[in-house]
FIKOLZA-1660 file (N, C-alpha, C; in steps of 0.1 Angstrom, whole numbers, plus 5000, padded with zeros to 4 digits):
% residues 81
   i   px   py   pz ch aa at
   1 5012 4981 5000  A  M  N
   1 5003 4998 4999  A  M CA
   1 5011 5011 4998  A  M  C
   2 5003 5019 4995  A  T  N
   2 5011 5035 4998  A  T CA
   2 5014 5042 5009  A  T  C
   3 5016 5050 5007  A  R  N
   3 5018 5059 5025  A  R CA
   3 5004 5064 5027  A  R  C
   4 4998 5070 5020  A  E  N
   4 4988 5080 5014  A  E CA
   4 4976 5069 5018  A  E  C
   5 4978 5058 5014  A  Q  N
   5 4967 5044 5014  A  Q CA
   5 4966 5038 5030  A  Q  C
   6 4978 5037 5032  A  Q  N
   6 4981 5032 5055  A  Q CA
   6 4974 5043 5056  A  Q  C
   7 4978 5058 5054  A  E  N
   7 4970 5067 5062  A  E CA
   7 4957 5070 5062  A  E  C
   8 4953 5067 5053  A  A  N
   8 4934 5062 5050  A  A CA
   8 4935 5056 5058  A  A  C
   9 4937 5038 5059  A  F  N
   9 4930 5029 5065  A  F CA
   9 4930 5034 5080  A  F  C
  10 4944 5041 5084  A  R  N
  10 4944 5041 5097  A  R CA
  10 4939 5053 5102  A  R  C
  11 4931 5063 5098  A  T  N
  11 4925 5072 5102  A  T CA
  11 4909 5066 5106  A  T  C
  12 4909 5053 5097  A  V  N
  12 4892 5049 5094  A  V CA
  12 4892 5039 5109  A  V  C
  13 4906 5035 5113  A  V  N
  13 4903 5026 5123  A  V CA
  13 4907 5034 5137  A  V  C
  14 4917 5048 5137  A  L  N
  14 4916 5050 5145  A  L CA
  14 4899 5062 5150  A  L  C
  15 4898 5070 5136  A  D  N
  15 4885 5079 5140  A  D CA
  15 4869 5070 5137  A  D  C
  16 4874 5055 5137  A  A  N
  16 4856 5053 5135  A  A CA
  16 4857 5040 5142  A  A  C
  17 4866 5027 5136  A  F  N
  17 4864 5016 5140  A  F CA
  17 4872 5012 5153  A  F  C
  18 4882 5017 5161  A  V  N
  18 4881 5018 5171  A  V CA
  18 4872 5019 5186  A  V  C
  19 4863 5037 5183  A  P  N
  19 4854 5041 5188  A  P CA
  19 4841 5033 5189  A  P  C
  20 4837 5027 5181  A  D  N
  20 4831 5019 5177  A  D CA
  20 4831 5002 5185  A  D  C
  21 4841 4998 5183  A  L  N
  21 4850 4984 5188  A  L CA
  21 4844 4987 5204  A  L  C
  22 4850 4997 5211  A  M  N
  22 4853 5004 5225  A  M CA
  22 4838 5008 5230  A  M  C
  23 4826 5010 5221  A  T  N
  23 4813 5013 5228  A  T CA
  23 4805 4998 5230  A  T  C
  24 4800 4997 5241  A  P  N
  24 4799 4984 5244  A  P CA
  24 4785 4981 5244  A  P  C
  25 4779 4971 5234  A  G  N
  25 4766 4965 5229  A  G CA
  25 4761 4975 5220  A  G  C
  26 4770 4983 5212  A  M  N
  26 4770 4997 5196  A  M CA
  26 4770 4984 5185  A  M  C
  27 4765 4985 5179  A  P  N
  27 4770 4981 5166  A  P CA
  27 4784 4990 5158  A  P  C
  28 4790 4988 5149  A  F  N
  28 4796 4994 5140  A  F CA
  28 4787 5003 5135  A  F  C
  29 4795 5015 5128  A  R  N
  29 4785 5025 5121  A  R CA
  29 4781 5016 5108  A  R  C
  30 4775 5021 5104  A  P  N
  30 4768 5015 5087  A  P CA
  30 4779 5016 5076  A  P  C
  31 4787 5031 5075  A  E  N
  31 4798 5034 5069  A  E CA
  31 4808 5023 5071  A  E  C
  32 4812 5015 5077  A  L  N
  32 4819 5007 5081  A  L CA
  32 4820 4990 5074  A  L  C
  33 4805 4989 5072  A  H  N
  33 4799 4982 5066  A  H CA
  33 4807 4970 5067  A  H  C
  34 4803 4965 5082  A  V  N
  34 4808 4953 5089  A  V CA
  34 4804 4943 5087  A  V  C
  35 4805 4933 5086  A  K  N
  35 4799 4921 5083  A  K CA
  35 4805 4904 5082  A  K  C
  36 4798 4895 5085  A  P  N
  36 4808 4882 5085  A  P CA
  36 4813 4876 5071  A  P  C
  37 4824 4870 5069  A  V  N
  37 4826 4865 5056  A  V CA
  37 4822 4849 5055  A  V  C
  38 4811 4849 5042  A  S  N
  38 4807 4839 5038  A  S CA
  38 4813 4826 5039  A  S  C
  39 4816 4817 5045  A  G  N
  39 4821 4805 5049  A  G CA
  39 4834 4804 5055  A  G  C
  40 4834 4812 5064  A  H  N
  40 4847 4819 5070  A  H CA
  40 4843 4822 5084  A  H  C
  41 4841 4809 5097  A  A  N
  41 4837 4812 5106  A  A CA
  41 4846 4823 5115  A  A  C
  42 4841 4829 5122  A  G  N
  42 4848 4843 5128  A  G CA
  42 4855 4849 5123  A  G  C
  43 4855 4854 5107  A  L  N
  43 4861 4857 5099  A  L CA
  43 4851 4871 5098  A  L  C
  44 4856 4885 5097  A  L  N
  44 4845 4896 5093  A  L CA
  44 4853 4905 5085  A  L  C
  45 4848 4914 5073  A  E  N
  45 4851 4921 5069  A  E CA
  45 4843 4936 5070  A  E  C
  46 4857 4947 5065  A  M  N
  46 4853 4957 5070  A  M CA
  46 4852 4968 5052  A  M  C
  47 4844 4976 5050  A  S  N
  47 4850 4982 5039  A  S CA
  47 4841 4991 5041  A  S  C
  48 4849 5003 5034  A  W  N
  48 4849 5021 5038  A  W CA
  48 4852 5029 5024  A  W  C
  49 4840 5036 5022  A  S  N
  49 4831 5042 5012  A  S CA
  49 4843 5037 4998  A  S  C
  50 4853 5043 4991  A  E  N
  50 4856 5038 4980  A  E CA
  50 4876 5040 4981  A  E  C
  51 4874 5036 4996  A  E  N
  51 4890 5038 4997  A  E CA
  51 4900 5021 5000  A  E  C
  52 4887 5010 5003  A  G  N
  52 4896 4997 5006  A  G CA
  52 4888 4989 5018  A  G  C
  53 4893 4978 5016  A  R  N
  53 4887 4966 5025  A  R CA
  53 4895 4960 5034  A  R  C
  54 4892 4958 5048  A  A  N
  54 4901 4947 5053  A  A CA
  54 4893 4940 5063  A  A  C
  55 4896 4926 5060  A  A  N
  55 4897 4916 5074  A  A CA
  55 4903 4912 5078  A  A  C
  56 4890 4910 5094  A  F  N
  56 4896 4908 5106  A  F CA
  56 4890 4895 5117  A  F  C
  57 4897 4894 5125  A  S  N
  57 4887 4880 5134  A  S CA
  57 4889 4888 5146  A  S  C
  58 4888 4884 5157  A  Y  N
  58 4890 4886 5172  A  Y CA
  58 4901 4875 5177  A  Y  C
  59 4913 4883 5181  A  G  N
  59 4918 4871 5193  A  G CA
  59 4917 4870 5207  A  G  C
  60 4922 4864 5213  A  T  N
  60 4921 4866 5231  A  T CA
  60 4925 4875 5234  A  T  C
  61 4919 4882 5248  A  E  N
  61 4922 4896 5248  A  E CA
  61 4933 4898 5253  A  E  C
  62 4944 4908 5249  A  H  N
  62 4961 4908 5257  A  H CA
  62 4957 4917 5266  A  H  C
  63 4949 4928 5268  A  M  N
  63 4947 4936 5280  A  M CA
  63 4932 4935 5282  A  M  C
  64 4929 4928 5297  A  P  N
  64 4915 4926 5301  A  P CA
  64 4906 4937 5299  A  P  C
  65 4896 4935 5292  A  G  N
  65 4882 4945 5283  A  G CA
  65 4889 4951 5273  A  G  C
  66 4897 4950 5265  A  E  N
  66 4899 4955 5258  A  E CA
  66 4902 4944 5244  A  E  C
  67 4889 4943 5230  A  P  N
  67 4890 4936 5223  A  P CA
  67 4904 4930 5219  A  P  C
  68 4906 4923 5211  A  H  N
  68 4923 4918 5205  A  H CA
  68 4916 4918 5188  A  H  C
  69 4924 4925 5182  A  V  N
  69 4913 4925 5168  A  V CA
  69 4925 4919 5155  A  V  C
  70 4927 4911 5150  A  I  N
  70 4939 4908 5147  A  I CA
  70 4933 4909 5129  A  I  C
  71 4940 4918 5122  A  W  N
  71 4938 4924 5107  A  W CA
  71 4948 4910 5099  A  W  C
  72 4935 4901 5091  A  W  N
  72 4942 4893 5081  A  W CA
  72 4942 4901 5067  A  W  C
  73 4936 4912 5063  A  Q  N
  73 4942 4913 5051  A  Q CA
  73 4934 4930 5049  A  Q  C
  74 4943 4936 5045  A  I  N
  74 4942 4954 5040  A  I CA
  74 4943 4953 5025  A  I  C
  75 4930 4958 5015  A  T  N
  75 4932 4958 5005  A  T CA
  75 4927 4973 4998  A  T  C
  76 4936 4982 4995  A  P  N
  76 4927 4993 4990  A  P CA
  76 4926 4995 4980  A  P  C
  77 4919 5001 4974  A  S  N
  77 4910 5003 4963  A  S CA
  77 4920 5004 4955  A  S  C
  78 4916 5001 4940  A  Q  N
  78 4923 5000 4928  A  Q CA
  78 4919 5012 4921  A  Q  C
  79 4925 5021 4916  A  P  N
  79 4925 5035 4910  A  P CA
  79 4916 5028 4897  A  P  C
  80 4903 5038 4893  A  R  N
  80 4893 5036 4882  A  R CA
  80 4903 5038 4870  A  R  C
  81 4898 5033 4863  A  S  N
  81 4904 5036 4847  A  S CA
  81 4890 5039 4837  A  S  C
% end
């Protein structure tokens, strides 16, 4: 990923994903399009606008009370031709 794509992903994670993740009982905001990946138990997918997609799962907590997210794949969107 380019530096710009990395920064876009980081911004989405810090400004939207983490706050939603840390709000107990609330779903992720609709703009993140978080949904299970069909045929892969425990794997979820997130996509945001036209910027890209990411697959993740939850691991064992490293710090009590804080979800542990394992990012499996981060794919930036391809430029439109």
